A tleap script that builds the chain and sets N, CA, C and O, in Angstrom:
source leaprc.protein.ff14SB
mol = sequence {
  NMET THR ASP ASP THR CYS ILE ARG ASP GLU
  PRO TRP ASN ILE LEU CYS ARG VAL VAL LYS
  GLN GLU GLY ASN CYS ALA ALA GLY HIE LYS
  VAL GLY ASP GLU VAL LEU PHE THR GLY ASP
  GLU VAL LYS GLY LYS MET CYS ILE SER ALA
  MET TYR SER MET LEU PRO LYS ILE TYR ALA
  MET MET HIE ASN ALA LYS PHE PRO TRP LEU
  ASP ASP GLN CYS VAL SER THR HIE ALA CYS
  PRO ASP ALA PHE ASN PRO LEU VAL TYR GLU
  VAL HIE ARG ILE PRO ARG CGLU
}
set mol.1.N position { -87.194 -13.535 10.681 }
set mol.1.CA position { -85.774 -13.753 10.917 }
set mol.1.C position { -84.979 -12.576 10.360 }
set mol.1.O position { -85.473 -11.804 9.537 }
set mol.2.N position { -83.778 -12.461 10.811 }
set mol.2.CA position { -82.903 -11.388 10.338 }
set mol.2.C position { -81.798 -11.967 9.464 }
set mol.2.O position { -81.644 -13.184 9.359 }
set mol.3.N position { -81.033 -11.080 8.842 }
set mol.3.CA position { -79.896 -11.533 8.031 }
set mol.3.C position { -78.954 -12.405 8.847 }
set mol.3.O position { -78.406 -13.383 8.340 }
set mol.4.N position { -78.768 -12.043 10.127 }
set mol.4.CA position { -77.866 -12.810 10.986 }
set mol.4.C position { -78.331 -14.250 11.151 }
set mol.4.O position { -77.504 -15.154 11.273 }
set mol.5.N position { -79.625 -14.476 11.157 }
set mol.5.CA position { -80.134 -15.835 11.350 }
set mol.5.C position { -80.381 -16.552 10.031 }
set mol.5.O position { -80.560 -17.770 10.028 }
set mol.6.N position { -80.395 -15.842 8.921 }
set mol.6.CA position { -80.706 -16.461 7.624 }
set mol.6.C position { -79.473 -16.820 6.809 }
set mol.6.O position { -79.586 -17.511 5.797 }
set mol.7.N position { -78.321 -16.371 7.223 }
set mol.7.CA position { -77.068 -16.764 6.581 }
set mol.7.C position { -76.250 -17.469 7.661 }
set mol.7.O position { -75.863 -16.858 8.657 }
set mol.8.N position { -75.993 -18.752 7.455 }
set mol.8.CA position { -75.310 -19.556 8.475 }
set mol.8.C position { -74.492 -20.644 7.796 }
set mol.8.O position { -74.455 -20.711 6.567 }
set mol.9.N position { -73.850 -21.480 8.560 }
set mol.9.CA position { -73.021 -22.545 7.994 }
set mol.9.C position { -73.828 -23.755 7.542 }
set mol.9.O position { -73.445 -24.426 6.584 }
set mol.10.N position { -74.931 -24.045 8.209 }
set mol.10.CA position { -75.727 -25.232 7.890 }
set mol.10.C position { -76.688 -24.951 6.732 }
set mol.10.O position { -77.153 -23.823 6.572 }
set mol.11.N position { -76.985 -25.973 5.926 }
set mol.11.CA position { -77.963 -25.783 4.844 }
set mol.11.C position { -79.388 -25.670 5.383 }
set mol.11.O position { -79.672 -26.028 6.526 }
set mol.12.N position { -80.252 -25.172 4.545 }
set mol.12.CA position { -81.663 -24.941 4.864 }
set mol.12.C position { -82.556 -25.883 4.075 }
set mol.12.O position { -82.157 -26.408 3.036 }
set mol.13.N position { -83.769 -26.092 4.575 }
set mol.13.CA position { -84.863 -26.561 3.733 }
set mol.13.C position { -85.423 -25.322 3.051 }
set mol.13.O position { -85.278 -24.209 3.559 }
set mol.14.N position { -86.055 -25.511 1.916 }
set mol.14.CA position { -86.643 -24.389 1.182 }
set mol.14.C position { -88.121 -24.669 0.948 }
set mol.14.O position { -88.488 -25.710 0.404 }
set mol.15.N position { -88.961 -23.732 1.362 }
set mol.15.CA position { -90.404 -23.831 1.162 }
set mol.15.C position { -90.817 -22.822 0.099 }
set mol.15.O position { -90.565 -21.625 0.238 }
set mol.16.N position { -91.451 -23.310 -0.962 }
set mol.16.CA position { -91.967 -22.449 -2.031 }
set mol.16.C position { -93.485 -22.417 -1.917 }
set mol.16.O position { -94.134 -23.462 -1.891 }
set mol.17.N position { -94.047 -21.212 -1.849 }
set mol.17.CA position { -95.492 -21.041 -1.688 }
set mol.17.C position { -96.019 -20.114 -2.779 }
set mol.17.O position { -95.456 -19.045 -3.015 }
set mol.18.N position { -97.094 -20.523 -3.439 }
set mol.18.CA position { -97.735 -19.665 -4.446 }
set mol.18.C position { -98.438 -18.520 -3.717 }
set mol.18.O position { -99.283 -18.752 -2.852 }
set mol.19.N position { -98.082 -17.279 -4.074 }
set mol.19.CA position { -98.697 -16.111 -3.443 }
set mol.19.C position { -99.540 -15.294 -4.421 }
set mol.19.O position { -100.307 -14.424 -4.008 }
set mol.20.N position { -99.396 -15.576 -5.723 }
set mol.20.CA position { -100.197 -14.866 -6.728 }
set mol.20.C position { -100.360 -15.779 -7.929 }
set mol.20.O position { -99.410 -16.438 -8.354 }
set mol.21.N position { -101.581 -15.816 -8.481 }
set mol.21.CA position { -101.844 -16.662 -9.645 }
set mol.21.C position { -102.848 -15.952 -10.536 }
set mol.21.O position { -103.890 -15.496 -10.066 }
set mol.22.N position { -102.535 -15.858 -11.824 }
set mol.22.CA position { -103.437 -15.255 -12.804 }
set mol.22.C position { -103.642 -16.226 -13.952 }
set mol.22.O position { -102.767 -17.039 -14.249 }
set mol.23.N position { -104.780 -16.144 -14.589 }
set mol.23.CA position { -105.049 -17.022 -15.727 }
set mol.23.C position { -105.303 -18.449 -15.284 }
set mol.23.O position { -105.760 -18.696 -14.168 }
set mol.24.N position { -105.001 -19.387 -16.172 }
set mol.24.CA position { -105.218 -20.808 -15.908 }
set mol.24.C position { -103.884 -21.540 -15.947 }
set mol.24.O position { -103.353 -21.825 -17.021 }
set mol.25.N position { -103.357 -21.836 -14.788 }
set mol.25.CA position { -102.091 -22.557 -14.689 }
set mol.25.C position { -102.272 -23.964 -15.246 }
set mol.25.O position { -103.191 -24.677 -14.843 }
set mol.26.N position { -101.410 -24.365 -16.164 }
set mol.26.CA position { -101.497 -25.693 -16.786 }
set mol.26.C position { -101.343 -26.809 -15.763 }
set mol.26.O position { -101.878 -27.901 -15.955 }
set mol.27.N position { -100.615 -26.548 -14.676 }
set mol.27.CA position { -100.419 -27.557 -13.630 }
set mol.27.C position { -101.476 -27.465 -12.536 }
set mol.27.O position { -101.487 -28.277 -11.611 }
set mol.28.N position { -102.365 -26.479 -12.639 }
set mol.28.CA position { -103.445 -26.343 -11.665 }
set mol.28.C position { -103.052 -25.680 -10.357 }
set mol.28.O position { -103.783 -25.791 -9.373 }
set mol.29.N position { -101.915 -24.993 -10.319 }
set mol.29.CA position { -101.490 -24.334 -9.080 }
set mol.29.C position { -102.452 -23.221 -8.694 }
set mol.29.O position { -103.010 -22.529 -9.546 }
set mol.30.N position { -102.630 -23.068 -7.390 }
set mol.30.CA position { -103.476 -22.023 -6.812 }
set mol.30.C position { -102.713 -21.339 -5.685 }
set mol.30.O position { -101.748 -21.890 -5.154 }
set mol.31.N position { -103.151 -20.135 -5.323 }
set mol.31.CA position { -102.563 -19.419 -4.197 }
set mol.31.C position { -102.648 -20.304 -2.955 }
set mol.31.O position { -103.693 -20.883 -2.658 }
set mol.32.N position { -101.540 -20.395 -2.245 }
set mol.32.CA position { -101.466 -21.210 -1.033 }
set mol.32.C position { -100.782 -22.553 -1.232 }
set mol.32.O position { -100.362 -23.175 -0.257 }
set mol.33.N position { -100.660 -23.018 -2.480 }
set mol.33.CA position { -99.959 -24.288 -2.733 }
set mol.33.C position { -98.513 -24.170 -2.256 }
set mol.33.O position { -97.878 -23.128 -2.418 }
set mol.34.N position { -97.998 -25.261 -1.660 }
set mol.34.CA position { -96.637 -25.265 -1.134 }
set mol.34.C position { -95.864 -26.495 -1.589 }
set mol.34.O position { -96.431 -27.569 -1.785 }
set mol.35.N position { -94.555 -26.313 -1.754 }
set mol.35.CA position { -93.631 -27.403 -2.075 }
set mol.35.C position { -92.414 -27.216 -1.176 }
set mol.35.O position { -91.899 -26.107 -1.034 }
set mol.36.N position { -91.960 -28.317 -0.570 }
set mol.36.CA position { -90.807 -28.279 0.323 }
set mol.36.C position { -89.638 -29.021 -0.313 }
set mol.36.O position { -89.778 -30.168 -0.737 }
set mol.37.N position { -88.490 -28.364 -0.375 }
set mol.37.CA position { -87.243 -28.957 -0.859 }
set mol.37.C position { -86.347 -29.189 0.355 }
set mol.37.O position { -86.011 -28.246 1.072 }
set mol.38.N position { -85.959 -30.455 0.587 }
set mol.38.CA position { -85.176 -30.786 1.778 }
set mol.38.C position { -83.721 -31.092 1.465 }
set mol.38.O position { -82.963 -31.424 2.376 }
set mol.39.N position { -83.317 -30.996 0.247 }
set mol.39.CA position { -81.952 -31.335 -0.141 }
set mol.39.C position { -81.873 -32.679 -0.825 }
set mol.39.O position { -81.117 -32.844 -1.783 }
set mol.40.N position { -82.643 -33.646 -0.347 }
set mol.40.CA position { -82.665 -34.962 -0.987 }
set mol.40.C position { -84.079 -35.391 -1.355 }
set mol.40.O position { -84.298 -36.522 -1.788 }
set mol.41.N position { -85.039 -34.485 -1.182 }
set mol.41.CA position { -86.436 -34.833 -1.427 }
set mol.41.C position { -87.227 -33.574 -1.788 }
set mol.41.O position { -86.917 -32.474 -1.330 }
set mol.42.N position { -88.243 -33.760 -2.610 }
set mol.42.CA position { -89.191 -32.699 -2.932 }
set mol.42.C position { -90.551 -33.188 -2.462 }
set mol.42.O position { -91.019 -34.245 -2.888 }
set mol.43.N position { -91.188 -32.415 -1.579 }
set mol.43.CA position { -92.490 -32.796 -1.034 }
set mol.43.C position { -93.538 -31.822 -1.555 }
set mol.43.O position { -93.543 -30.647 -1.190 }
set mol.44.N position { -94.412 -32.314 -2.398 }
set mol.44.CA position { -95.448 -31.486 -2.983 }
set mol.44.C position { -95.371 -31.517 -4.495 }
set mol.44.O position { -94.461 -32.105 -5.080 }
set mol.45.N position { -96.348 -30.869 -5.117 }
set mol.45.CA position { -96.475 -30.868 -6.573 }
set mol.45.C position { -96.028 -29.515 -7.117 }
set mol.45.O position { -96.426 -28.468 -6.605 }
set mol.46.N position { -95.194 -29.545 -8.163 }
set mol.46.CA position { -94.784 -28.305 -8.812 }
set mol.46.C position { -94.609 -28.554 -10.303 }
set mol.46.O position { -94.047 -29.568 -10.717 }
set mol.47.N position { -95.090 -27.630 -11.085 }
set mol.47.CA position { -94.913 -27.652 -12.532 }
set mol.47.C position { -93.422 -27.747 -12.859 }
set mol.47.O position { -92.608 -27.040 -12.264 }
set mol.48.N position { -93.071 -28.606 -13.789 }
set mol.48.CA position { -91.661 -28.818 -14.129 }
set mol.48.C position { -91.023 -27.546 -14.705 }
set mol.48.O position { -89.839 -27.298 -14.477 }
set mol.49.N position { -91.786 -26.744 -15.444 }
set mol.49.CA position { -91.236 -25.490 -15.991 }
set mol.49.C position { -90.903 -24.504 -14.877 }
set mol.49.O position { -89.849 -23.868 -14.898 }
set mol.50.N position { -91.802 -24.380 -13.909 }
set mol.50.CA position { -91.537 -23.487 -12.775 }
set mol.50.C position { -90.356 -23.998 -11.965 }
set mol.50.O position { -89.485 -23.222 -11.573 }
set mol.51.N position { -90.323 -25.314 -11.710 }
set mol.51.CA position { -89.233 -25.883 -10.922 }
set mol.51.C position { -87.893 -25.697 -11.633 }
set mol.51.O position { -86.899 -25.325 -11.010 }
set mol.52.N position { -87.872 -25.956 -12.924 }
set mol.52.CA position { -86.629 -25.830 -13.699 }
set mol.52.C position { -86.082 -24.405 -13.617 }
set mol.52.O position { -84.877 -24.201 -13.468 }
set mol.53.N position { -86.978 -23.424 -13.716 }
set mol.53.CA position { -86.530 -22.031 -13.681 }
set mol.53.C position { -86.116 -21.596 -12.274 }
set mol.53.O position { -85.332 -20.659 -12.121 }
set mol.54.N position { -86.632 -22.263 -11.261 }
set mol.54.CA position { -86.415 -21.882 -9.871 }
set mol.54.C position { -85.241 -22.611 -9.204 }
set mol.54.O position { -84.742 -22.148 -8.178 }
set mol.55.N position { -84.793 -23.739 -9.764 }
set mol.55.CA position { -83.770 -24.552 -9.093 }
set mol.55.C position { -82.481 -23.798 -8.743 }
set mol.55.O position { -81.958 -24.005 -7.649 }
set mol.56.N position { -81.945 -22.940 -9.609 }
set mol.56.CA position { -80.735 -22.213 -9.195 }
set mol.56.C position { -80.955 -21.381 -7.926 }
set mol.56.O position { -80.088 -21.340 -7.052 }
set mol.57.N position { -82.102 -20.725 -7.825 }
set mol.57.CA position { -82.406 -19.927 -6.634 }
set mol.57.C position { -82.601 -20.827 -5.422 }
set mol.57.O position { -82.131 -20.505 -4.331 }
set mol.58.N position { -83.292 -21.954 -5.601 }
set mol.58.CA position { -83.527 -22.883 -4.492 }
set mol.58.C position { -82.198 -23.377 -3.930 }
set mol.58.O position { -81.984 -23.341 -2.718 }
set mol.59.N position { -81.308 -23.837 -4.803 }
set mol.59.CA position { -80.018 -24.346 -4.323 }
set mol.59.C position { -79.158 -23.243 -3.725 }
set mol.59.O position { -78.461 -23.475 -2.736 }
set mol.60.N position { -79.192 -22.060 -4.299 }
set mol.60.CA position { -78.425 -20.944 -3.736 }
set mol.60.C position { -78.924 -20.608 -2.335 }
set mol.60.O position { -78.122 -20.438 -1.416 }
set mol.61.N position { -80.234 -20.512 -2.167 }
set mol.61.CA position { -80.779 -20.203 -0.845 }
set mol.61.C position { -80.545 -21.347 0.130 }
set mol.61.O position { -80.275 -21.117 1.309 }
set mol.62.N position { -80.647 -22.573 -0.355 }
set mol.62.CA position { -80.421 -23.740 0.501 }
set mol.62.C position { -79.008 -23.720 1.086 }
set mol.62.O position { -78.789 -24.149 2.219 }
set mol.63.N position { -78.056 -23.217 0.302 }
set mol.63.CA position { -76.654 -23.256 0.712 }
set mol.63.C position { -76.102 -21.875 1.049 }
set mol.63.O position { -74.923 -21.590 0.837 }
set mol.64.N position { -76.982 -21.021 1.581 }
set mol.64.CA position { -76.598 -19.775 2.246 }
set mol.64.C position { -76.080 -18.659 1.358 }
set mol.64.O position { -75.296 -17.825 1.811 }
set mol.65.N position { -76.501 -18.629 0.110 }
set mol.65.CA position { -76.146 -17.484 -0.733 }
set mol.65.C position { -76.784 -16.227 -0.156 }
set mol.65.O position { -77.886 -16.264 0.391 }
set mol.66.N position { -76.079 -15.133 -0.287 }
set mol.66.CA position { -76.616 -13.843 0.136 }
set mol.66.C position { -76.892 -13.023 -1.117 }
set mol.66.O position { -76.034 -12.890 -1.989 }
set mol.67.N position { -78.101 -12.477 -1.193 }
set mol.67.CA position { -78.521 -11.669 -2.329 }
set mol.67.C position { -78.554 -10.205 -1.892 }
set mol.67.O position { -79.448 -9.826 -1.135 }
set mol.68.N position { -77.622 -9.374 -2.336 }
set mol.68.CA position { -77.534 -8.006 -1.848 }
set mol.68.C position { -78.761 -7.154 -2.150 }
set mol.68.O position { -78.972 -6.141 -1.484 }
set mol.69.N position { -79.566 -7.526 -3.121 }
set mol.69.CA position { -80.744 -6.739 -3.479 }
set mol.69.C position { -81.957 -7.067 -2.610 }
set mol.69.O position { -82.977 -6.385 -2.706 }
set mol.70.N position { -81.869 -8.101 -1.760 }
set mol.70.CA position { -82.987 -8.449 -0.885 }
set mol.70.C position { -82.860 -7.741 0.459 }
set mol.70.O position { -81.786 -7.723 1.060 }
set mol.71.N position { -83.963 -7.158 0.925 }
set mol.71.CA position { -83.983 -6.581 2.270 }
set mol.71.C position { -84.034 -7.676 3.325 }
set mol.71.O position { -83.467 -7.528 4.407 }
set mol.72.N position { -84.715 -8.775 3.011 }
set mol.72.CA position { -84.866 -9.909 3.928 }
set mol.72.C position { -84.219 -11.132 3.281 }
set mol.72.O position { -84.737 -11.654 2.294 }
set mol.73.N position { -83.104 -11.589 3.820 }
set mol.73.CA position { -82.388 -12.738 3.257 }
set mol.73.C position { -83.114 -14.060 3.492 }
set mol.73.O position { -82.705 -15.092 2.959 }
set mol.74.N position { -84.182 -14.041 4.280 }
set mol.74.CA position { -84.925 -15.269 4.589 }
set mol.74.C position { -85.965 -15.615 3.532 }
set mol.74.O position { -86.421 -16.757 3.460 }
set mol.75.N position { -86.343 -14.644 2.715 }
set mol.75.CA position { -87.407 -14.887 1.737 }
set mol.75.C position { -87.112 -14.134 0.441 }
set mol.75.O position { -86.637 -12.998 0.446 }
set mol.76.N position { -87.410 -14.810 -0.663 }
set mol.76.CA position { -87.252 -14.231 -1.990 }
set mol.76.C position { -88.550 -14.485 -2.754 }
set mol.76.O position { -89.436 -15.182 -2.261 }
set mol.77.N position { -88.659 -13.930 -3.933 }
set mol.77.CA position { -89.801 -14.236 -4.791 }
set mol.77.C position { -89.282 -14.808 -6.100 }
set mol.77.O position { -88.128 -14.606 -6.475 }
set mol.78.N position { -90.158 -15.522 -6.779 }
set mol.78.CA position { -89.802 -16.090 -8.076 }
set mol.78.C position { -91.060 -16.149 -8.940 }
set mol.78.O position { -92.113 -16.593 -8.482 }
set mol.79.N position { -90.948 -15.705 -10.181 }
set mol.79.CA position { -92.074 -15.723 -11.115 }
set mol.79.C position { -91.988 -16.937 -12.030 }
set mol.79.O position { -90.915 -17.281 -12.526 }
set mol.80.N position { -93.114 -17.572 -12.245 }
set mol.80.CA position { -93.224 -18.679 -13.195 }
set mol.80.C position { -92.898 -18.156 -14.601 }
set mol.80.O position { -93.206 -17.005 -14.911 }
set mol.81.N position { -92.287 -18.974 -15.447 }
set mol.81.CA position { -91.936 -18.510 -16.789 }
set mol.81.C position { -93.115 -18.397 -17.760 }
set mol.81.O position { -92.936 -17.894 -18.869 }
set mol.82.N position { -94.310 -18.848 -17.380 }
set mol.82.CA position { -95.480 -18.757 -18.263 }
set mol.82.C position { -96.037 -17.336 -18.220 }
set mol.82.O position { -96.769 -16.986 -17.294 }
set mol.83.N position { -95.699 -16.526 -19.204 }
set mol.83.CA position { -96.082 -15.113 -19.217 }
set mol.83.C position { -97.583 -14.890 -19.369 }
set mol.83.O position { -98.082 -13.825 -19.002 }
set mol.84.N position { -98.315 -15.870 -19.901 }
set mol.84.CA position { -99.746 -15.703 -20.127 }
set mol.84.C position { -100.588 -16.163 -18.946 }
set mol.84.O position { -101.755 -15.786 -18.842 }
set mol.85.N position { -100.024 -16.964 -18.062 }
set mol.85.CA position { -100.719 -17.473 -16.875 }
set mol.85.C position { -99.754 -17.430 -15.691 }
set mol.85.O position { -99.403 -18.469 -15.130 }
set mol.86.N position { -99.326 -16.223 -15.314 }
set mol.86.CA position { -98.224 -16.123 -14.357 }
set mol.86.C position { -98.585 -16.525 -12.929 }
set mol.86.O position { -99.693 -16.297 -12.444 }
set mol.87.N position { -97.600 -17.128 -12.289 }
set mol.87.CA position { -97.629 -17.426 -10.856 }
set mol.87.C position { -96.456 -16.699 -10.227 }
set mol.87.O position { -95.419 -16.506 -10.861 }
set mol.88.N position { -96.626 -16.300 -8.987 }
set mol.88.CA position { -95.508 -15.777 -8.212 }
set mol.88.C position { -95.390 -16.640 -6.963 }
set mol.88.O position { -96.370 -16.886 -6.260 }
set mol.89.N position { -94.167 -17.092 -6.705 }
set mol.89.CA position { -93.858 -17.889 -5.522 }
set mol.89.C position { -93.069 -17.043 -4.535 }
set mol.89.O position { -92.262 -16.204 -4.935 }
set mol.90.N position { -93.301 -17.263 -3.242 }
set mol.90.CA position { -92.368 -16.834 -2.216 }
set mol.90.C position { -91.484 -18.032 -1.920 }
set mol.90.O position { -91.966 -19.161 -1.824 }
set mol.91.N position { -90.204 -17.785 -1.777 }
set mol.91.CA position { -89.223 -18.841 -1.529 }
set mol.91.C position { -88.614 -18.561 -0.153 }
set mol.91.O position { -87.910 -17.568 0.033 }
set mol.92.N position { -88.894 -19.449 0.808 }
set mol.92.CA position { -88.514 -19.243 2.210 }
set mol.92.C position { -87.419 -20.205 2.651 }
set mol.92.O position { -87.439 -21.384 2.298 }
set mol.93.N position { -86.476 -19.703 3.413 }
set mol.93.CA position { -85.508 -20.562 4.102 }
set mol.93.C position { -86.167 -21.072 5.383 }
set mol.93.O position { -86.680 -20.290 6.183 }
set mol.94.N position { -86.147 -22.392 5.566 }
set mol.94.CA position { -86.758 -23.035 6.730 }
set mol.94.C position { -85.679 -23.880 7.408 }
set mol.94.O position { -85.010 -24.662 6.733 }
set mol.95.N position { -85.491 -23.745 8.727 }
set mol.95.CA position { -84.473 -24.568 9.395 }
set mol.95.C position { -84.736 -26.062 9.218 }
set mol.95.O position { -85.882 -26.511 9.242 }
set mol.96.N position { -83.664 -26.817 9.041 }
set mol.96.CA position { -83.777 -28.278 8.988 }
set mol.96.C position { -83.913 -28.805 10.403 }
set mol.96.O position { -83.333 -28.264 11.345 }
set mol.97.N position { -84.683 -29.863 10.533 }
set mol.97.CA position { -84.880 -30.458 11.863 }
set mol.97.C position { -83.856 -31.519 12.140 }
set mol.97.O position { -83.870 -32.126 13.210 }
savepdb mol mol.pdb
quit
């Protein structure tokens, strides 16, 4: 998608996918794990520490915030706060059905 299609008036669903994992995640996350945020529901399993640190970004992306430092407004990344067993998530805007 392009910036024109990723910034709009309607809210988005947000899909978070683990794309990198090192060490031993306390919650057992592995590369490929996904969690979907629909605005009123969370579908999937996510460590509470990772979710807590990610919620501002999730809500901002859900409600069409534009991040000037991103080349692609449709996807962002987010690092888990556990510095000894880091995970990296991709955070995607997904159209609501």
